[in-house]
C-alpha distance (Angstrom), angle and dihedral (degrees) to the residues before:
residue distance angle dihedral
X1 . . .
X2 3.78 . .
X3 3.81 90.7 .
X4 3.80 90.1 50.6
X5 3.80 91.8 52.3
X6 3.81 91.4 46.2
X7 3.79 91.3 52.5
X8 3.79 91.6 44.3
X9 3.79 94.1 53.1
X10 3.81 95.7 42.0
X11 3.79 106.4 34.0
X12 3.81 98.3 36.9
X13 3.83 95.7 60.7
X14 3.80 89.8 45.9
X15 3.81 90.8 50.8
X16 3.81 90.8 47.1
X17 3.80 91.5 49.6
X18 3.80 92.4 48.5
X19 3.82 91.1 49.2
X20 3.82 91.6 48.7
X21 3.82 90.0 52.4
X22 3.80 90.6 49.0
X23 3.80 92.0 49.8
X24 3.80 90.4 45.1
X25 3.80 90.6 54.2
X26 3.79 91.9 47.9
X27 3.81 102.7 39.5
X28 3.77 102.6 18.2
X29 3.79 133.2 -100.4
X30 3.81 99.4 -87.7
X31 3.80 94.2 45.1
X32 3.80 91.1 52.1
X33 3.80 93.1 47.0
X34 3.83 90.6 47.0
X35 3.79 92.6 51.1
X36 3.80 92.5 48.9
X37 3.82 92.1 48.2
X38 3.81 93.4 44.1
X39 3.81 94.3 49.8
X40 3.80 89.3 48.1
X41 3.81 93.7 51.7
X42 3.81 96.3 41.9
X43 3.79 92.0 43.4
X44 3.80 93.0 49.0
X45 3.81 90.1 50.6
X46 3.82 90.7 49.4
X47 3.80 91.5 47.2
X48 3.80 90.4 50.2
X49 3.81 92.2 49.3
X50 3.81 93.4 47.2
X51 3.80 90.2 44.0
X52 3.80 91.3 56.6
X53 3.82 90.5 47.3
X54 3.79 89.9 51.3
X55 3.80 92.1 47.3
X56 3.81 90.6 53.2
X57 3.83 89.5 47.5
X58 3.81 90.3 52.5
X59 3.81 91.3 49.5
X60 3.81 93.7 48.5
X61 3.80 92.6 48.0
X62 3.80 91.0 49.4
X63 3.81 91.0 49.4
X64 3.81 88.0 51.9
X65 3.81 89.2 53.7
X66 3.81 94.9 -110.6
X67 3.78 127.3 131.6
X68 3.84 105.8 -114.1
X69 3.81 95.9 -147.4
X70 3.81 96.9 139.7
X71 3.77 93.2 45.1
X72 3.80 90.9 49.1
X73 3.81 90.2 50.3
X74 3.80 88.8 51.0
X75 3.79 89.4 49.2
X76 3.80 92.2 54.2
X77 3.81 91.7 48.2
X78 3.81 91.2 48.2
X79 3.80 89.0 51.4
X80 3.81 90.0 51.4
X81 3.81 89.0 48.4
X82 3.80 90.8 52.2
X83 3.80 92.1 50.5
X84 3.80 90.9 48.9
X85 3.80 91.4 48.5
X86 3.79 95.6 53.3
X87 3.81 89.9 47.8
X88 3.80 107.3 92.7
X89 3.76 113.2 -115.4
X90 3.76 143.5 83.0
X91 3.81 100.3 -114.1
X92 3.80 93.4 48.9
X93 3.82 89.4 48.4
X94 3.80 91.9 52.0
X95 3.82 92.5 48.2
X96 3.82 91.4 44.5
X97 3.80 94.0 49.0
X98 3.80 91.2 46.7
X99 3.83 90.3 53.6
X100 3.80 88.3 57.1
X101 3.82 90.1 61.9
X102 3.83 108.2 92.3
X103 3.85 96.2 -139.6
X104 3.81 91.6 51.6
X105 3.80 91.2 44.8
X106 3.82 89.8 50.3
X107 3.81 91.3 53.1
X108 3.80 93.3 46.8
X109 3.81 91.3 47.2
X110 3.83 91.9 50.8
X111 3.81 91.2 47.1
X112 3.81 90.5 50.7
X113 3.80 90.8 48.6
X114 3.81 91.2 52.7
X115 3.80 92.0 46.2
X116 3.80 92.1 48.9
X117 3.80 92.0 47.1
X118 3.80 89.7 52.8
X119 3.81 100.4 41.5
X120 3.79 107.0 28.8
X121 3.78 122.1 72.8
X122 3.77 116.1 -159.4
X123 3.78 120.4 -159.8
X124 3.75 123.8 -175.4
X125 3.75 128.1 -162.2
X126 3.73 121.1 -163.5
X127 3.76 122.4 -160.2
X128 3.76 121.5 -161.4
X129 3.72 123.8 -176.7
X130 3.75 126.0 177.8
X131 3.76 125.3 -169.1
X132 3.75 117.4 -154.7
X133 3.75 119.6 -162.2
X134 3.78 114.2 -156.0
X135 3.79 94.3 -33.0
X136 3.80 93.3 115.6
X137 3.79 118.1 127.7
X138 3.74 117.4 -102.2
X139 3.81 95.4 -119.8
X140 3.83 92.4 67.8
X141 3.84 96.8 -129.4
X142 3.79 94.4 134.5
X143 3.78 116.2 126.2
X144 3.76 117.3 -169.6
X145 3.78 116.4 -144.1
X146 3.74 145.7 157.2
X147 3.81 131.1 -140.9
X148 3.79 108.6 -122.8
X149 3.79 100.1 175.9
X150 3.76 131.3 1.6
X151 3.80 130.3 -173.3
X152 3.78 130.2 -175.7
X153 3.79 110.8 -131.6
X154 3.80 116.0 -151.7
X155 3.77 112.7 -143.3
């Protein structure tokens, strides 16, 4: 994972820079700069608009008593799209704009759900404590205790 992040943060900017130089040679400097700035501004505005829609969807689902898991996943992906869109570069703009398309976002969200289900183990521990006030039996056979660790054994 560390190698992947190292390559991402070193090779991606170099690839973006090379692509910007290639586009600048082909289309001209000012055209390339204008396209990068325009996609950043339009993409950020789209991400903001979709982010507000998603926030309202989360609020309405919570008011209805539903867990807004899909809407929250969409919100995270829209946030990632916004960050990619304000990052200068052509590849990041293409990936960011594609994440703003609902069918692409749906596919990415489902892929992330499958990856998380396969690679992330979730353990829950529940603690229950009851205090009894003067409801102890008269014979005095009450033993106070606490469960420290419990395992279910499959037979």
